[in-house]
N, C-alpha and C positions, 0 to 999 in steps of 0.2 A: 669155898667161894666166899667173897666178901659180901657185905650188905648190898653195896651198889650193884654187883654182878647178879645178886639174887633178885633184885626188885626192878632194876632199870633195863628197858629193852636194849638189846645190843646196837640197833641202828641209831638209837639216841646217844648211847655212850660214844659212838664213833664220830658224832658231829661236834663242831665247835659252835659256841654261842655267837650270835650276831654281835659283831664288835662295832661300837661307835666311839671314835677317838675323842679325847678331850680337846675342845676347840677354844678354851679361854685364852684371850689375848691374840687370837689369829683372825685374819680376814677369812671368813668361813665360806669357801666355795666348793664344798664337797658333798652337799646334801640337797641341792636343787631347791633351796628355799627362796621365796620371794623376799628381796631385801627391803621392800617398802612397807611402811606401817600406815595406819589410819591417821587422818588429820587430828589435830588436838580437839577440835569440836566433836568429831565422831567418837574419839576416845572418851570424852566426858559423857556423852550420851550412852555409850556402851557401859561405862562404869556405873552410871545410874541404873541401867537395866539389870546389870549383874547384882547390884546391891539389893535389888528387890526379889531376887530368886530365893525360893524357900529351900534352903540347903538341908533343912531338917526332914524333908520329905523325899521319898523315892520319886524318880521320874514317873510320869504317866506313860506306860510302856507302848502305847499306840503311836506316840510321837506325831499326832495328826497334823498339827500346825507346821512342824518342821518339814514333814514329808510334802505338804502342800506347797511350802515355799520352794523346796528343791524342784518339785515337778513344774511349778509355775515359772521359775526363774532360770532353770538350767537345761531346758530343752528336752525333757522327758516327753515322749509322745502322749497325746490325749488318751485317757483310759488306762494308762500303765501306772503301776504302783512301784515304789522303791522299797528296798530292804536296806536298813542302816547298819553301819559297822563302825567300830572304834578304829578308824582308819581303814585303808584297803586291806591291811594285814589281817584284820579280824574277818573281813568278808572272804578272803582266800581260805582262811582256816575253817569258816562255816561251810564253804563249798566242799572242801576236802572231807570234812566229817560226814556231811550228808551223802557223799558219793562213795564212801569207803567200803564198797562191797568187797568180799574176798576176791583177790586177783585183779581188781580194777586198776587201771593205769591212767596216769596224767602225762600229757605230751606237750612240749613247748619248744620253740626254737632256742638255740644257745649261740652266743651269750644272751641272757635275758635277766629279768628280775629274779633275784636269788630265792625269794619267798615262795615262788611256785614249787620249786623242788623241795625246799625245806618243809613247807606245810604238807606236801604230799607224804613225805617221810614221817612227819609227826603223826599223821593219820593212818599210817600203815599201807599207803598206796605205793605202787611202783612208779617211778618217774622215768620217762624216756625223753632225752634231749636230742634235738635234731639240729646239727650245725647250720648256721647261716652260710650263704655263699661267700666267696672270698671278698667281694665288695660290700659285705654285710647286709645284702638284700636277702629277702626270704627265698630259700631254696624250695620252690613250689613242688618240684618233682620228688624231692627227698621227703617233704612233708606228706604228700599224698601216698607215697610208698609206705611210710611209717604208720599212717592212719590205717591203710589196708592191712598191714601186718599186725598191729597192736590193738585195733578197735578201742581207742582210749575213751574213757568216760568223760574226761575233761581235756580240752585243748585250750591253752592260753596263747593269745596273740596280743602283744602290747602295741598300741597305736597312738603315738610313736613309741618306739622300743627304747627301753633302758637296759644297758648303758650306751647303746649306739646312737640314739637320737633320731634315727630315720623313720619315716613312714613306710611301712611295707606296701607293696602293690595291692590296691584295693580289689582288682579283678582276681588276683591269686587268693586273697583272703576269702572272697565269695565262693571260689571253687572249693576251698577247704571246708567252709561251712556246709556246702552241699555234700561233700564227700563224707563228712562225719555223720550226717543224716540223723536218724532217730536212735542211733546206738550211743550217742554221747552229746555233749554240748560244747559250744565254742564260747569262751569268755574273752571278749575284747576289752582289754585294760586301757582305759583312756585317762590315766593319771595326769598326762601332760596336755590334755585336750585344749586348755585355754591358749596354748602356744602353737598348736597345730591348726586350729580353726577348721578341722574336718572331723567327722564323727560317724560312727555306725549307729548312734542312738535313733536317728530317723528310720533305720532299716528294721528295727525290732518287729513291727507288724508283719514283715515278710518271712521271718524265720522263727519257728517255735523253739529251735535249739540254740538260739543266740542270746547271750547275756552281755550287757554292757556295764562295766564297772568303772567308777570314777572316785576321786577324792577331792576335798577342798584344800588339801595340803599345799599343792603347787600354786594354787590360786592366791595364796597369801595367808592361809589359816592352818599351817602345819602343826602349830602348838595345841589346837583344840582336838585333833584326832577325829576326823569325821569322814567316813567313806559311804558311798551309796551305790546300789546296783539295781538294774531294772531288766526285766525280761517278761516272758509270758506269765500270766496269773498263776498257772499251774506250778511253774518252777518257783516263783516267789513264795507261794504258800508252803512249799517244802522247806525252803531255806529259813522261813520264819520260825519253823519248828525247832531249829538248832541255834537260833539266835538267843543269847542270854537275855532274859527279859528286861533288864535295866542297863543295857550295854552302853547307851549314850547318857552321859551324866548331865545334870540340870544346867551346869555352867556352859558346857559345850552346846547344849540345846539352845539356851538363851543367846549365846554369842553368835551362833550360826543364824538363828532367826533374825537377829538384828542386822548382821552384815549382809544377809541376802536381800534386805530392804535397800541396801546401798551397793548392789552388785555392779553398778556402773563404775564405782570407784575401783573395784578389783579388775574389771575389764580394761579400764584405762591403764592400770599398772601393768597388766599383761601385754598391752599394746606397746608400752614403753620398753618392756623386756624383749619383745619381738624385734623392735627397732635396734636395741642394743646388741642383740644376737648377731644381726647382719654386720654391724660395725666391728664387733669383737672378732667375728670369723675372718673378716677382711684383714684386720690388723694382725691376727695370729698367723694367717697364711703368708703374710709379708716377712715373717721372721725366718731366719735361715733353717732349712731342714725341718720345718714343722708342717705336717699334713693335717688339714682340718677336714673332718667328715661332715657331710650335710646333716643339718639338724632341724627338726620341727618341734623341738622341746625347748626347755629353758636352760639347757646345758649344751656344751660342745665336747665332742670326743676328738682328741688330737693325738697324733703319733709323733714322737720325738726320738732322737737317738739317746740311748741310755736313760730310759724313763726313771729307773730307780734313783739314779744320780740327780736327775733334774728335780724329782719329787723331794729328795732330801734337801737340795739347795733352796727350793721354794719354802720349805719349812723353816730354814734359817732366816728367810725374808718374812717370816710370819704369815705365809700364804698357805692355806690348807685346801688342797684339791684331793681328788680320789685317784689313787693309783690302781687302775683296773687291769694292768698287764698280766697278773697271775690268774685272773678269772677264767680266761679261755685263750687258746693258742691264737685265735683270730685277733685278739686284743694285745698282742705282744707290743711292748713299748708304748702303750696308750695311757693317757691321762684323761679324766673326765672333769671338766670345769663348769661350775655354775655360772650362768650369765647374771650379772649383778648390776649395780649402779654404775654410771660412768666413772665415778671415783675409784670404786673397787676394781672395775675392769682395767683401769689405767694402772693401778697398783700391781695387778696380776701381770700385765704386759711388761712393765718395768722389771719386775722380779724374774719373769721368764726370760727376757732378753739377757739379763745378767747371769742366768743359770744355765743357759744352753752352751 
């Protein structure tokens, strides 16, 4: 046996690393980023703030001021704490590590965010995927049957869902939370909440087994990598134990604290993107043989004929979108496109019209 076979777990050897394509020189519409930046005035103020950060010191690991800013500005219920992560990805990893009892299972609808399954495998948990219905809605009966059969420790429900963009039925989600009961917890992933304007965060006091996870990435701060989650004090105390003590660096901390003082700017950008989403969806649907799925996120899922070919032609036009057709059979011939500025949306429409 080779060194790799001797030391690396077989389930890790069988995986592929998460691939991020090089986007230099492209109109980048593949990663759901907010295309807008801060004003010059706010950039100058932020630069001043960052220049005063003591980079020679470790962060203070309680992150009290940052947590207070998040709780005060982002709708966390009174009396609830947050646990911070280096993006949602680290929060998902922390949840997996904390819940990785022998034989424990993670359950989520498919297609969904790939890191739920990957993180489960990293931690040695079994992942159970439950296909969505043909219209990409939540298959409630299949979910309830899978919960009864597998008794998962963790159920992930993204609200809205990535890569489909839709909001699952709230009543169905509440039934799932009730069905999981105290044998597991339900993590509602609200990465795209600024574009959906609906949330399970206000429902936290009603359910001890509910955890709501968010990120500031889609709001316009993808580069600083900051996620947060909230739930019962008992759950948060356990996840704090597996959080690396200095996981949020001082520059992220300072940038987030500053921008949260100006959260109205980010809210206005999100409102612009919601408006552009409607316009882009209408324009895409007017193109021949393009099906546009409903979206409450900052991206649109579309189905075209010969998606591989269309994707390649868009690359020739220097437009980078996400080809999700191979992710799941329900996504055959589908592309996922980020909603961007009017200029970038127009460039996409022109290139797509020429590529179909």
